[in-house]
N, C-alpha and C positions, 0 to 999 in steps of 0.2 A: 568793343569798338568805340571809337571817339564819337562824341555827340554830332560833330560835323559830318562824319561818315554815315551815321544813321539817318540824318536829315537828307543827305545825298541819295541814300538808298530809297527812302520814301519818295523823293522827287522823281527818281528814275522810274519807279512803279507807276507814277501818274502820267509822266510825259514821255518816257523813253529816252530822255536826254538829261544832261546835267549842265547847267550854266546859270549865270546871273539872271538873264531875262526869262529863262524857263522857270526859275525859282519865283520871280515876281509874278509871272502869269499864273502859275499854279497856286501861289499863296492867295491870290485874289479870286481865282476861278473855282477852286476846290475846297470846300469846307473841311473835308477829311484831312487834306494835306495841311491846311491852316492849323487845325487842331493838333496834328502830329508834330508840327514845328514847335509848338509851345509845350507839348508833352515831352519831347526830347530835351528841350532846354530845361524843363522842370527837373529832369533826371540828371542834369549836368553835375559834374564834380565840383565846379566852382560855386561856393555857397551863395554869393551875391546874385549870380545869374539864376541859380536854382530858386532862390526865394522870390525874386521878382517874377520869374516865369510861372511859378506856382500860383501866384495871384491872378495872372492873366489866364492861366489854364482853368481856374475855377470859373471865371467869367465865360470862357469858351464852352465849358461843359454845359452851363445853363443855356447859352445862346443857341448852340447847335444840337443839344440833346444827345451828345456823345458822352456817356458816363464811363470813362476809363480812368481809374485812379492812377496817380503818378507812380505808385508802388508796384503796379503790374509789370511783369517782366515780358517785354516784347522784343523780338528779334528784328533784324534789318528788313526793310521793304514792306511795311504794313500798308495795305490799300483799303480804305474805307469807302465802299461804293455808295454813290449818291449822297455822300455827306452825312450818313447816319440816318436816324438816330440808332444808337446801339448801347447796350449795357454790358460791361465786363467786370467780373468780380476782381478784387485786388489780389486774390490768391491764384488767379489764372496765369498760365504761362503760354505765351504765343510764340511760335517759331518764326523762321525767316520766310519772306515772300508769301504772306497770308492775305487773303481777301476776306474782309468782313462786309457782307451786304447790309442793306438797311434792315432795321428792326431785329437784329441779332441780339440774343441774350445768352451770356455765358455766366452762369451763376452757381451758387452753392448755399445750402442752408447749414452746412456743417463745416465751414471754414476750409474746404479743399475743393477748389474749382478745377476745371478741365485743363489738361496739358495738350496743346495743339502742336503738331509737328510742322515740318517745312513744306512749302508749296501746297497749301491747303486752301480750297475755295469753300466758303460757308455761304450758302444761298440765303435769299431774303426770308425773314421771319423764322429763322431757325432758333431753337433753344437747346443749349447744351447744359445738362443738369448734373451737378455733383462732380466727382473726381474721375470722369471718363478720360481716356487717352485716345487722341485722334492721331493716327500715324501720318507718315510723310506721303505726299502726293495723293491726297484724298479730296474727293468732291462730295459735299453734303448738299442734297437737293433742297429746294425751297420748301419752307413750312415743316421741316423735319424736327422731331423731338428726339434728341440723342440722350439715351439713358444707359447705354452700354458702349464700351470702347470699340473703336473701328480700326482694323489693321491697316498697314501700309498699302498703297496702290489700289484703293477701292473707291467705288462710287456707292454712296448710301443715301437712302431717302425713306420717308414714311413716318408714321406715328404709331409706335416707336420706330426709330430709324433702324433699318437693317441693310446689310450689304446686298446690292443689286447685281453688280458685276465688277470685273477687274479690267475692263477694256478702257483704255485712254483716260485714266484718272488724272485729276489735277489739270485738265486741259484748259480750264478757264483762268488759270493763273498766268497772265501775260506779263511781258517785260520783267522777267525774273532778275533780281539783283544777284550777281555771281558771288557766292559765298566760298571763301577759301577755307579748307579744313586743315 
């Protein structure tokens, strides 16, 4: 996807609409969106834009407490709830239409972090440890410690997180950006 389309997808997740004034309002009002604009620009193919945006991204990381390296692979429509803070390892892979709540940590001690599917909601204060795989349409409850993979279409919670049910998973992922396959 082009950088502009990725920014539009993030904007849609925050506002439900795409337009110049929505962009301006969201850029000012939502720290998570503000951070993602610079994150997307830092990943741009144009070297001059990428270099300049990388410098701004470093400042935004410190200011907002959102520590997502520009090398992290993130799909369309990322929503960072309450503007962070959150920490994501550079080896993590995040799918489309994912919600990261405040105080989420996705990390690894051995260079292979989590792979997160599409339409996933990760609740506040969750920790995803090592190379777990989170399926599509998954909800992870607040305060969960995920040390094992979670299959598609599940709700999981606890310490350690375990599957609780398969009823209505991913229901907290609102305003999904349509992904063409």
